[in-house]
C-alpha positions in Angstrom: 5.7 -33.9 8.2 4.1 -31.4 10.5 7.4 -31.1 12.4 9.2 -30.4 9.1 6.7 -27.7 8.2 7.0 -26.1 11.6 10.8 -26.1 11.4 10.9 -24.6 7.9 8.5 -21.9 8.9 10.5 -21.2 12.0 13.7 -20.8 9.9 12.0 -18.5 7.5 10.9 -16.2 10.4 14.5 -16.3 11.9 15.8 -15.3 8.4 13.3 -12.4 8.3 14.5 -11.1 11.7 18.2 -11.6 11.3 19.4 -11.1 7.8 16.6 -9.6 5.6 16.2 -5.8 5.9 17.8 -3.3 8.2 17.1 0.4 8.9 17.5 3.1 11.6 15.6 2.2 14.8 13.9 5.6 15.3 13.5 9.1 13.8 12.4 12.4 15.2 11.0 15.1 12.8 9.2 18.4 13.2 5.6 18.6 12.3 5.0 19.8 8.7 8.4 18.5 7.5 9.4 15.6 5.3 11.5 12.5 6.3 13.5 10.1 4.2 14.1 6.6 5.6 16.7 4.2 4.0 15.9 0.5 4.1 18.9 -1.8 3.3 18.4 -5.4 2.1 20.5 -8.4 1.1 21.5 -8.5 -2.6 19.5 -11.7 -3.3 16.3 -9.6 -2.8 17.1 -7.1 -5.6 14.3 -8.3 -7.9 11.6 -8.6 -5.2 8.8 -6.1 -4.5 9.6 -3.6 -1.6 6.9 -2.0 0.4 6.4 0.6 3.3 3.5 0.2 5.7 2.4 1.7 9.0 1.9 -0.7 12.0 3.7 -3.0 14.4 2.6 -6.3 13.1 2.9 -7.6 9.5 -0.6 -8.9 9.4 -2.2 -5.6 10.5 0.2 -3.2 8.7 -1.4 -0.5 6.6 0.3 -0.3 3.2 1.5 3.2 2.2 3.8 2.6 -0.8 5.1 -0.3 -3.0 7.6 -0.7 -5.8 5.4 -3.0 -7.8 4.6 -1.1 -11.1 1.2 -2.8 -11.5 -0.1 -1.6 -8.1 -1.0 2.0 -7.2 0.2 3.6 -4.0 -2.8 4.1 -1.7 -1.1 7.2 -0.1 1.0 8.5 -2.9 0.7 12.1 -1.7 1.8 10.9 1.8 4.7 8.5 1.0 6.8 7.5 -2.0 9.3 4.7 -2.5 12.4 4.4 -4.7 14.5 1.1 -5.1 18.2 1.2 -5.9 19.1 -2.4 -6.9 22.8 -1.5 -7.3 23.2 -0.3 -3.8 20.7 -2.8 -2.4 18.7 -0.1 -0.6 15.2 1.4 -1.1 14.3 4.8 0.3 10.9 5.9 1.6 10.0 9.6 1.7 7.2 10.8 4.1 5.7 14.2 3.3 4.0 16.9 5.4 4.1 14.9 8.6 1.5 15.6 11.3 1.7 14.9 15.0 -0.8 12.0 14.6 1.6 10.3 12.1 3.8 9.3 15.0 4.1 5.5 15.4 5.7 2.3 14.1 6.5 1.7 10.4 7.9 -1.2 8.5 10.4 -1.6 5.6 9.6 -4.9 3.9 10.5 -7.2 1.0 7.6 -9.2 -0.3 9.0 -12.7 -0.5 5.6 -14.5 -0.2 4.8 -18.2 -0.4 4.0 -20.8 2.2 7.6 -21.9 2.9 9.2 -18.4 3.2 8.0 -15.3 5.0 8.6 -11.6 4.0 11.8 -10.0 5.3 11.3 -6.6 7.1 12.5 -4.2 9.7 10.7 -1.8 12.0 11.3 1.8 12.8 9.6 4.3 15.1 8.9 7.9 13.9 8.1 10.7 16.3 6.5 13.8 14.8 7.3 16.7 17.1 5.0 19.7 17.6 7.5 22.2 18.8 11.2 23.0 18.1 14.6 21.4 17.4 18.0 22.9 17.2 20.9 22.3 14.9 24.7 22.5 15.8 24.3 22.8 19.5 26.4 23.7 21.5 27.8 26.7 19.6 31.6 26.9 19.7 33.6 29.9 18.5 36.8 31.8 19.0 36.8 35.2 20.7 36.2 37.8 18.0 34.6 35.4 15.5 31.0 34.8 14.5 28.9 31.6 14.9 25.3 30.7 13.9 22.7 28.3 15.2 19.6 27.1 13.2 16.4 26.8 15.3 13.8 24.6 13.6 10.1 24.9 14.4 7.0 23.0 13.5 4.5 24.3 10.9 2.0 25.8 13.2 4.7 28.3 14.5 5.4 29.7 11.0 3.8 33.1 11.7 4.8 33.3 15.4 7.4 35.8 16.6 10.9 34.3 17.1 13.1 35.1 20.1 16.7 34.8 21.2 17.0 35.1 25.0 19.7 34.6 27.6 18.6 31.8 30.0 17.2 33.1 33.3 16.8 36.7 32.0 13.7 37.2 29.9 14.3 40.9 29.8 17.3 40.1 27.5 15.1 38.6 24.7 15.6 39.9 21.2 12.4 39.6 19.0 11.9 39.4 15.3 9.8 42.1 13.7 7.0 41.9 11.2 9.5 41.0 8.5 10.9 38.1 10.5 14.3 39.6 11.2 16.3 41.5 13.9 19.9 42.8 13.9 22.2 44.9 16.1 26.0 45.1 16.5 26.2 41.7 18.3 23.2 39.5 17.2 21.3 38.9 13.9 18.1 36.9 13.6 16.6 35.8 10.3 13.4 33.8 9.9 12.7 32.1 6.5 9.1 31.5 7.5 9.4 27.9 6.2 10.3 26.1 9.4 13.7 27.6 10.6 15.2 30.8 11.9 18.9 31.4 12.2 20.6 33.3 15.0 24.1 34.7 14.4 26.3 35.9 17.2 28.8 38.5 15.9 32.2 39.3 17.4 32.1 36.8 20.2 33.4 37.9 23.6 34.2 35.9 26.7 31.2 37.3 28.5 28.9 35.7 25.9 29.6 32.2 27.4 26.4 30.7 28.8 23.0 29.2 28.1 20.4 30.8 25.8 16.9 30.0 24.4 15.6 29.8 20.9 11.9 30.5 21.1 8.9 30.3 18.7 5.5 31.0 20.2 5.4 29.2 23.6 8.1 26.7 22.6 11.8 27.0 23.7 14.9 25.0 23.2 18.2 25.5 25.1 21.4 26.4 23.3 24.8 26.5 24.9 27.4 29.0 23.8 31.1 28.3 24.3 33.9 30.8 23.6 37.6 30.0 23.4 40.1 32.8 24.1 41.9 34.3 21.1 45.5 32.9 20.9 48.2 35.3 22.0 50.7 36.2 19.4 54.4 35.7 20.3 57.2 37.6 18.7 60.0 35.3 17.6 63.6 36.7 17.5 65.7 35.4 14.6 69.4 35.5 15.1 71.7 36.6 12.2 72.9 33.9 10.0 76.6 34.6 10.9 75.7 34.2 14.6 74.1 30.9 13.9 77.2 29.7 12.0 79.5 30.8 14.8 77.3 29.1 17.4 77.2 26.0 15.4 81.0 25.8 15.1 81.8 26.3 18.8 83.7 23.4 20.3 81.6 21.1 22.5 81.8 21.8 26.1 84.0 19.4 28.0 82.7 17.7 31.2 84.3 18.8 34.5 86.5 15.9 35.6 88.5 15.4 38.8 91.7 16.4 37.0 90.2 19.6 35.6 88.8 20.4 39.0 92.2 19.9 40.7 93.8 22.1 37.9 91.3 24.9 38.7 92.2 24.7 42.4 96.0 24.8 41.6 95.5 27.8 39.4 93.6 29.6 42.1 96.3 28.9 44.7 99.0 30.2 42.4 97.1 33.4 41.8 96.6 33.8 45.5 100.3 33.2 46.3 101.3 35.7 43.6 99.1 38.3 45.1 100.5 37.6 48.6 104.1 38.0 47.3 103.3 41.3 45.6 101.6 42.6 48.8 104.6 41.5 50.9 107.1 43.2 48.6 105.0 46.4 48.8 105.0 46.3 52.6 108.7 45.6 52.7 109.5 48.5 50.3 107.4 50.8 52.4 109.2 49.8 55.6 112.6 50.3 54.0 111.6 53.7 52.7 110.6 54.7 56.3 113.9 53.4 57.6 115.8 55.4 55.0 114.0 58.5 55.8 114.6 58.0 59.6 118.4 57.5 59.0 118.6 60.6 56.9 116.8 62.6 59.7 119.2 61.1 62.3 122.3 62.1 60.2 121.1 65.6 59.8 120.4 65.8 63.5 124.0 64.6 64.3 125.5 67.1 61.9 123.6 69.9 63.5 124.7 68.7 66.9 128.3 68.6 65.8 128.1 72.1 64.5 126.5 73.3 67.7 129.4 71.7 69.7 131.9 73.5 67.5 130.1 76.7 68.1 130.2 76.1 71.8 134.0 75.5 71.8 134.5 78.7 69.9 132.5 80.7 72.4 134.5 79.2 75.2 137.8 80.1 73.6 136.5 83.7 73.2 135.6 83.9 76.9 139.1 82.8 77.9 141.0 85.1 75.6 142.3 88.6 76.7 141.1 91.8 75.3 143.9 93.8 73.8 143.3 97.5 73.5 145.0 99.4 70.8 145.3 102.8 72.6 145.7 103.8 76.1 142.6 106.0 76.4 140.4 103.1 75.7 142.2 101.0 78.2 141.8 103.6 80.9 138.1 104.0 80.3 137.6 100.2 80.4 139.6 99.9 83.6 137.8 102.6 85.5 
């Protein structure tokens, strides 16, 4: 009998750990803020009482909220609980958290009885005295604007807020008495309720790097990444008629051995034709030179023949006798 009791109790504890309630394992929240924790349970526990308590062990867990209408929540101003039986989840909201509220908490379903244990799940909540950042790293395109939200705990509500380039404290931009700062490239706005927003305007490539969000003595790093502006390319659209003509061109034929031989034959014919033309031109020139030389030789022969005739005439004149017509002329010539 004792063994059966032990086995039943062991099974109930296994059920509590494996298939009862599930939640997120840990949370981090800034001091002074609220936190909502979802606790999911199996549908068969829809009608059971749900509870939220602080502690690591069920037997020593301090109850903070219950769904039982007949009971009062001992820390109603600190925690509240809402059960959604349709979705099989109950949510717990913790308000105005302090640093000392950090620790283990339990989502539980009150099963009760000797033969069955409660089902529950643990989570750890860290309440931070300092700062957190949202959407880090910052990514933007060259020329655009991006924003980062820097969260701070309650005690830094009245502190001045800064935006600094990492490694260069002289670059810090500080909010004024109204909780704001703005110039041509940076704008800072503090809502004085736990967050301030930094907006980087008209991003440039030189803005790439690490920065600090700062509240009081607390700082958190923020990385800024800038992508180059895409270059615009001009596309040239061909006229419609040209597109049609290109589309209807016959497909190019591959160069085969027969086509290659045909190209060589055509080239040889062209070369042979050119050689014939050049040979005929040279022959014509030679014949023209021969013709001119023959005509010069004929003229020279004619001139020589004429000169020979002239010589014979002169010879005949030398051999001929002079006949005087009167005697006085003859006497004078004789003397």
